[in-house]
Every structure is written in C-alpha cells, then in structure tokens.
N, C-alpha and C positions, 0 to 999 in steps of 0.2 A: 503494500500500500504506500510506502514512502516513495518508492520509485514512481508510481502512478501519480501521487500528488505532487512530486517534483516536476513531472511533465506538465501538469496543469499550471503550476506556479510559472513555469517557463513559457507557457502559452503554446506548447508544442502539441496541438490537437492531432495532427495526422499520426504522430508517433503514439500518443495516448490511445487513440481509437484502435490502433493495430495491437498494441500491448494489452489493452483491456480485454479484447476478445481472447487473448491467450490465457489471462488469469481468471477471468470470469465468463467463461463461455456460455454456461447455462443461465446465468443471471441476465446476461444480454439478450439470449433468446427468449427468455420467459418475462422479460421487462421488469426485472426485480434487482435494480442496482441501487447502492447508496445514492442519496439525494444529489450531492455534488457531482458524482460521475454521471448520473442521468442528465443533470442540466448541462454538462460539458459535452456530452455526446449530442444532445439536441442543438447546442450552440455549433458544434462541429459540422452537424448536417446542414445547418443554415449557412455556414460559410463556404461550403464546398458545392460544385455543381454535380459531381459524382462522388459522394462520400463511400468509403469503403465499407462502413458500418452504419446501418440504419436501426434506430431504436425508437420505440414507440412507447409512450406514457401520456395517456390523455390529461392527467392533472398537471404534469410538468409542462406539456405543450401548452395548455391553457394559460398557465402562469407566465410563460415566455411570450406568448401572444399579448397578454396584458402588459408586460414590461415594454414591449416593442411599441404597442399602441399609446401608452402613456409617454414613452420618451419622445415620441413624434410630436406631442403636443407641447413640449417644452422648448425654449430657446436653447441653442447650443452654449456652451460655457460651464463655468463652475457652479451656477445655480442649478443647471439641469442635473450634474452630477450629484449635488447634494440633495435635491428633491427626490431623485431616484433612490439614492442611498437610504432615505427614510423607509421606503417600502421594500426595496429589493436589494438592500446592502448585503444580504446574507445569501445572494445567488451567485453562482459562477459567472454568468453573463455580465452582472453588473461589475464584478471584479475584473473580468476580461477586458472591458471597456474603459474602466476608470481606475483600477488598481495600478499601483506603480511601485515596482520592487516589493511586492507583498503587502503593501499598505495603501490606504486611499490617498488620492492626491489632495 
C-alpha cells in the first residue's frame, strides 16, 4: 500500500492503475476498492482517452460529477481551491488538482 500511495502522491496515475490491478485484481473487478484508490481510478479514467483500467462505482462517480459541476461554477484562482476544499478536500481529485508537494496550496 505504501508503494501505491506513493504513486498517487507523485500523480503517476498510469503506473498506479497498472500496479493496482496487480495488487487488487478481485477488488477492481468487483468494484470494492478503498475510497482513495477508487477516486484515483475514476480520475485516471477521466484523464485518459483509452484507460487501461476501467472501474465503476456509482456513488464515487456521482461525487466526482458533483465536484466537477461545482468547480465549473467557481472562478479560477485561490478562491476556487478554498471553496472546493471545504466540501471536497478529502478527495483524491481535489488533491490532484490543488495539492502541492503533499499539502494544499
């Protein structure tokens, strides 16, 4: 898990997806991953045109859609990051976009 978390912190989503399937093959196929891993896989699939791993979790997908919809209503800049952090600061996608060296900007 330290290795997988390190890949997430380094934003190496392609490598994370490949390694996750190796370490959690049944959990991926059954859509039963830890929260941050599931969020990272959904973010990875959103970032790639042909993701190597597809993961489905209706609740996490709905939360990600809410995050994206809300972020589109906010002006760019520090205010956006702070407003999103209030609701979505404990998500991988917020950290991926606004985290810096493991801490918020």
